[in-house]
N, C-alpha and C positions, 0 to 999 in steps of 0.2 A: 492392221498388221496381221499376218497369218498366225494361226493358233496351233494347228497340228504339226507334229515333227516333219511330216512329208512336205507340207506346204511351206514350212519355214526353210527347209533345205533348198527347195526349188527357188524360193524368193531370194535366198542368200546368193545362190550361184548366179542368178540373173543380174542382181545388183552389182556383184563383184565384176562380172564380165563387162557390164556396161561401163562401170567406173574405169576399168583398165583401158577400154577402147577410147573413152573420152580423155583420159590422161595422156594418151599418145597423140591426141589431136592438136595439142598445143595449149598455151597458157589461157587462151580465151575460154576453153572448156573446163578449166580446173574447178570453178565453183560447182558446176553440175556434177563433175566427177566426184567431188568431195561429198555431195549429197547422197550419191549412190553408195559410196563406201560407208557413210554414216548409217544409212538405212540397213545395210548388210550387218553392221555392227549391232543393231537393235535385236536381231534374231539369232545372233551367234551364241552358242552355249557358253563360251568363255570370252567375254569382252576384253579382259586384260591381255589375254594371249593374242587376240586379233589385233589389238593396238600395237603390240610389239612387232607383229608381222607387217602391218601397214608402215611402220617406221622404217623398215628395211626395204620395202618393195615399191612404195609410192614416191612420186616427186615430193621434194621438201615442201613446196608451196601447197600442194594438195593435203599433205599430212597436217600442216599447220591449220588449214581450214577445218579439217575433221576434228582436230583437238579443240578448236574454238567452238565448234558445235557441241562437243562434249562438255566444255566448260560452261556453256550456257545452260545445258541440261542439268549439270551438277548444281549450279546456283539455284535452279528451280527446285531441285530435290532437297537441297539444304534448307530452303526456305520453309519447307513443311516437315523437315526431319524431326524436330522436337515435338511435333504434333502426334507422331506415331511411335517415337522411340524415347525412352524405354517402353516396352510393352505395358499395357494397363495392369496386367496381373503381377507386375513387379512391385506395385504399391509405391512407386517413386516417380518423380518427374524432374526434368532438368529445366531450370529457369535462369534467366539472366538477372543477377542481383543489381546490376547497374540500372536496368529499367525499373526494377521494383523500388529502388531507392531514389529514383529520379535523377540519377547521376550518369553522365555520359563521358566516357574517356575515349580519346582519340589516339591513333597510332602516331608515334614520333620517330623521325629518322635518327640516325646515329649522332647527327650534329644538333639534335633537339628541335628540328623543324616539324611543326604540327601538320598532319595530313587530314584528309576527309574520311579516312577509314576508321570506323568505330570499333573499338576493342571490347568484346563482351566479357562479362565476369560471371561465368556460369557455375552453378552449384546444384547439388542434388537435394530435393525436398520430398518429404513424405506426403502421400496422398490420402493416408488414413492414419488414425491413431494406433500406436504400437506400445504395448506394455513392456516393462523391463524383462529381459530374458527371451523375448519373442524374436523370431527370425523375420526380418523385413522382406528379404528376397534371397533367392539362390541364383548362381550364375556359373556357367561353364567358362573355362579359360579360352582365350584366343590362341595363345601359344604359351608353352611352359618348357622348363628344362631342369634337370637335377643339378644341384650344386656339385662341384667336383668331389667334395668330401663325402657325398652320399652315393657316388658312383662306385659302389662296392658290391653290386650284385644283390643287394637286399631291398632295393626300391625299384619300382616299375619305371622304366625310361620314358613311358608315355603319359601315364596319369599320376605318377609319383607315389602311388600306394605302396605301403610296405609289403614286400613279397613274403608269402607264407613260408614258414620253415618248420621242419619237424626234427626232433632229436632222436637219435638212436637209443633204443632202450638199454639201460645199464642195470646191473645187479647191485643191490645194496648189500651192506654187511649182514643184515637180517636174512636176506635171500640166500646168501652164501652159507650161513649157519644152518638154515633149513635143509639145504642140499647135503651138508655133512651128516646131519641126523638121519635123513631119508636113506642115504646110501650106506650108512654105517661105516663110513671111511674112518681110518685111523689117523688121517692127516689132520693137522691142526687147522684152525680157521685161517691163520696167517698164511699157511702154505697154499690153501685153496685160493685165497684172495690173490696171492702172487701169480698163480697159474692163470687166473681170470684176467689179470692185468696184462700178462704176456700174450694172451690170445685175443683179447677184445679191448678196444679203446675205452677209456673211462667215460668219455662223452664225445659224440661225433655229431656235428651239425651238417646236414645234407639238404640239398634242394628238394623242395616238395614236388610231388608229381604235378602240382598245379602251376609250377614255374615254367615259363616259356622264354626262349632266348633266340636271338638272331642266329640263323643257321650258318652264317658266314663268319661274322666277327666273334660271336659268343660272348661279347661284352655287354651288349644291350639286352637286359633282362626285363621280362614283362610279366604282369600278374595274370594275364589271360590271353587266349588266342585272338580275341577281338582287339585288344590293345596292340598286339604284335602286328596284326593286319592293318589296323588304322595307321600305325606309325609308318609302316612300309609304304602304304599308298601315298601318304602326305609328304614324307621327307626322308625316311631312313633308306629308301631305295638308292638315293644319290649321296647320302651322308655316311653310309656304312664305311668305316675305314678299310674294310677288307674287300670292298667292291672294286676299287681301282686305286692307282697310285695318287691321283689328284685328290680323291677323298681322304686318303691317309695323310697327305701333306696338309690339307685343310684342318684336319683334326689336330695334328701336331702344332700347327700355327696357333690355333685358338687356345690350346693348352699352354703354350709358352707365353702368350699375351696376357694370361690370367683374366680373360674377359669372356662372358657368355653372350655378349651382344652379337658377334658374328654368327654363332650357332642359332640364336633366337631369330635373327633376320632371315637366315636360310630356311629355318622351319616355317617362318611366317609366309614367305613366298610359296613354298611348297604347299602349305595348308591352304593358302588363298586360292591357288589354282585347283586343288583337290576339292575344296568345298563348292566352288562354282560349278565344277563338273557334276558333282553329286546332286546339287540343287536342280540343275537342268535335267538330269536323268529322272529325278523325282517328279518334276513337272511333266515330263513326257509320259511317265507312267500314271500320272494323275494321282499320286500319293503325297504330293508336297503339302506342307503346311502353309496355306496362302494367307499368312498373317501380314499385318501392315509393314513389318520390318523386312519382309522377304525381298522387296525391291532394292534394298541396299546391300552392296557388297561389303566384305570385310575391309577392303581398302577405303571405301567411303566412310565407314564407321571410324576408321583410324584417322581420317582427315579431320574429324571434329575434335580430336583430343589435343590437349595442350602438349607443349614439348619445350625442352631446353635447347637453346641455340648453342651449339658446340663448335669448337675450332677443329677442322679436319687435321688429322695427323698422318704421318708416314705409315704407321701401323694400320690405320683405317684404309689407306689406299691399297696396301698389300692384301688385307683381308678381303676387300671388295674385288680385287683382281682374282684372287683364288676362289672366291664365292662364285664369280661368273664362270670360271672354268668348271667348277663342280656341277652347277645347275644349268648350264647352257643347253645340254641335251634334253633335259626335262622341261625347262621353261625357255622356249625360243625367244630371242630378243632381249633377254634379261640384262645382258651387258650394256646394251644401248639405253635401256629404260632406267636402270638404277645407276645414276651418275654418282660422282663423289658427293655432290651436294645433297642428293636424296638419301644416300646411305647415312650421312651425318644426321640428317633430319630424322630418319627412322631410329637411329641410335639415341637421339635426344628424346624421342617419344618413349622409348623404353626406359631411359634414365628417370623420366618424370613420372611415368604411370605404372611401372612394374611393382608387384607385391612379393614379399617373401611368403612362401608356402610353409606352413608349420605342420609338424607331425607329432603323434604320440610316441612314435618309435624312437629308438636310440640312434643318433647320428654321430659319427666320429667327429671329434673336434677339428676345426679348421687349422691347417698348418700353412707355413709359407708356400709349400708346393701346391696346396689346394685353394689358396686364397684367390678371390676374384674382386675386381674393382668396380663392378657394376653397382649402380645405385638402386636400392629397393626400399619400398615403404615397409617398415618393420617396427612393431611395437614391442618386440622381444618378449612375448608372453610364453613361447615354447620354442623347441628346437627347430631350426630352419633346415628344410630338406631341399627346397627348390625355389625357382623364380617363375612368376607367371604374370600375364597381363589380361585385364578384363574390360569389356566394352562399357558397362554401366558403372562399375565401381571406380573407374579411372576419374570420374567426375566428382568424387567425394573430396571435399576440402579438408585441410588439416586443422586440428585443435588439440592443444596439450591436455585438455580435459574433454575427451571425446564422448559422444553419446551413442556411438555404434562401434562395433569391432568386427574385423574380418576373421572368420573361423572356418575350419575345414572338417565338418562333422563326418564326412564319408572317408576321411583319411586319404583323399585324393586332392587334385588341384581344383576341384569344384568348390567354389567359395560360397559362403553364406554370411549375410550381413546381420549380426545379432545386436539387439538393442541393449545398451548398458544402462540406460535410463528410460523412463517413460517419454515417449515422443508424441507430440501433438500433430494434428493435421497442419500441413504447410510449414512444419518446422524443418530447418536445414539439418541434414545428416553430416556428421563430422567424425573423422577418425584421426588417430595420431600417426604421423609419418615416421616418428622416432620414438624412442623409449620415453614415455611420459614421467617415469620415476627419476630421471636425471635432474640435475640442477638446472635452473633457468638459464644460466650462462652456457652450459653445455648444450642444452636443447636449441637455443638460438644460434649457437655457433654451427651446429650441424645443419639446421634448417637453412641458414644463409649459404653455407658452403655447398650443400647438396641440391637444394631446390630454389635458391635465391629468394627465400621467404624471410621477411622480418615479422615474426609472429607477435601479434598484439592481442592475444586472447585473454580472457579474464584471469586464467591461472598465471600467465606470464606477468600480467599487470600486478597481481597480488604478490607474486614472488619478488618482483622488482621493488615494490613498495616496502616489503619486509626487509629486503637487503638495504634499502636506503635508510630505514629506521635503525638498523643495526649499525650502519656506517655513522649515522649522526650520534648514536649513543657512545660509540667508541672514543671519540676525542674528549667527551665530557668525563669519562672514566679516567683517561690519561691525565687531564688537568687536575682532577681530584687527588690522584696519586702523587702528582708533583707538589701540590700544596701541602700534603701531609709530610712529605719528605723535608720541605723547607722549614716547617714548624719544628720538626724533630731536630734539625741542625741548629736552629736558634736556641732550643732548650738546652743543648749540651754546653756546659760551662767548664773551664779548666779550674781545678781546685788548687789554690795556692796555700800550702801549709803554714807559711809565714804570716798570712793575712789573719789578723785577730778575729775578723768577723766570719772567717771560714769555719764551718762546722767540722767536727772530727770525722774521720773516715768511717768509723763505726756508725755514727749517726746518719751519715749520707747513705751508707749501704742499707741501713734499716728502714729508711724513709721511702715512700712511693714517689719517685721523682717524676717530673713532667715528661722526661725522656721516655721512660718505660710505658707511661700511659699513652703517649702519642704513638709509640711504636706498636702498642697493642691495637690501637685504632687503625694504624696503617695496614695491619695484617689482614683486615677484612676487605680491603679494596681489591677487587678482582682484576685480573689481567684484561686489557682491552681486547675486543674481538678482532677477527681478521679484517683486512681491508674490504670495503664494499665491492659487490659484484659490478661488472661493467656490462652494459648492453652493447650489442653489435649495432654500429651505425648503419643505417640503410644506405645503399649505393644509389646509382642513377635511377630515377623514378620511371624511366622508359622501360618498355618491355620488348623481349626478343621477337623478331619477325616470324611469321608463320608462312612456310612455303606450301601453297595449295597445289600439290603435285598433280592430282587428277584434273584440276581445273586449269592448269597452265597451258599456254598456247603450244608449247613444245616441251615434251618430257626431257629432251636432251639439252637444248641450248637455252630456252627461255626461262627466265625466273618468274615466280608467281607474281601476278599483278596485284592480287589482293591476298591478304594474309590474316590469319588469326593466330594469336599467340597468348601465352599466359598473361592474365590480367592481374595487375597489382591491386589487391583489395585495400582500400584506403584505411579501413579500421582493423584489418587483420593480417593481410599479406602484402608483400612488396617484392617485385622482381627486378633484376638488373638487366640492363641492355648489354652490359659487358658480356662477352662470350666466355664461357667457362673452359678451363683446360680439361684434358682427358682425366686428370687426377680429380 
């Protein structure tokens, strides 16, 4: 293949011209035409964009052949993917636990029929020992967004950093008194303070000179000129509500739906195209980092991730339609490429892999107006400022007693994985997807509802055993209390004053009767504990299908022939084949 930019351009034009000529010759020339288009694709700066163009301009049969060639290449690349990703300097490696444990799980259809497709059970493992408190690796986000409650001009719309603020200087009471003494004024301190209050605000918060904002909408605030420019190049140029009517309608639609998924998907496609363009420019200039992972696009990384299979809704269809209108000019062919099925798949990937970004800053509390329904992995250690997705960290499995934690030391969406315990070589990394301080019942309820996981970690097992022990002890305490009450009732006798053998009232009152003794004993019996906790029953052991979009014969009509989907971990996690609702 040609290497220089000039040679690549000539080669591209020659292959496209030849492919077009062959396509017009008839069906017998379609295979050769597809080969030409595929060769042109190999040197084009933005392959995803060219695929969209092919879909609109080539015969359907030719396009399907091109996609079949791409699918074969994807399979070959995926076969070596985990040999080169994550990068070696990240100190982690992705492994298939099923192979490690000698267990093989196969994909099942909705009616339970077993197929020949093997479902992997991937997880992240350490490649070196890590001490408690050390950072295992750091990672930039793929895409991120501020939560609605944090969109108040105090956080960067691009990196989520708290925007610097400066307070106007105010005069204290001591300063006022000094002025009175220096000027020799006969006015009292109270009078001077009153004049100061009338002429100057007590405290005024104003934007720092380091604050940057969108020159059109003035709503998107950034912490630096770099963030403002990067955001504009990737997505804000077509998402800015003030840029056009369609963009404004899209912003209003996402706000009313209380979902960040449409915004994140729009940002993802914009970022995807922008990154590939910049990578090609860097290669042309000879300044690119030619690492092992450079050959994989962001879309190919996304293909590897697990996802939740969701049921498409009317609101999804509306959001997708409006998304196509907003981005069609910037990303040609997006409407044809991103079908309803693929939109739902992307939304499912966000729901399963997105993280909550925490901040040290003060974030306003969430209200019904700023509430969002998006699912985020959140251990609730600090205030939430945004949502983000990562290529490496998405492979970390859940545990209610985690050994690592996602932190944000720079105050941005750049994540760092910090060890909560000492981690040995080849030990699996685990985080908590929910608040680990909750009860076992609440944890399992959330994990089942949000991620279709039935957690069987050691902490859950211990908590459930403790609950069972409490439940077993409760009936024994109740039986004991009932026995004491029965004895008390038997001990009580009616005193008949006509009975000669009946002692006098004074004697009875003075003597320690069995009744009082038994009642004293009954007083120490404790109330029984609450009823035992209930575990969430696992649902269908099948797993949701994985639509391999890039590898499919046709991005528009054909469904993925082979799929990869979340694996149910026999000893720790279990997924449902049932599709979840938007809720």
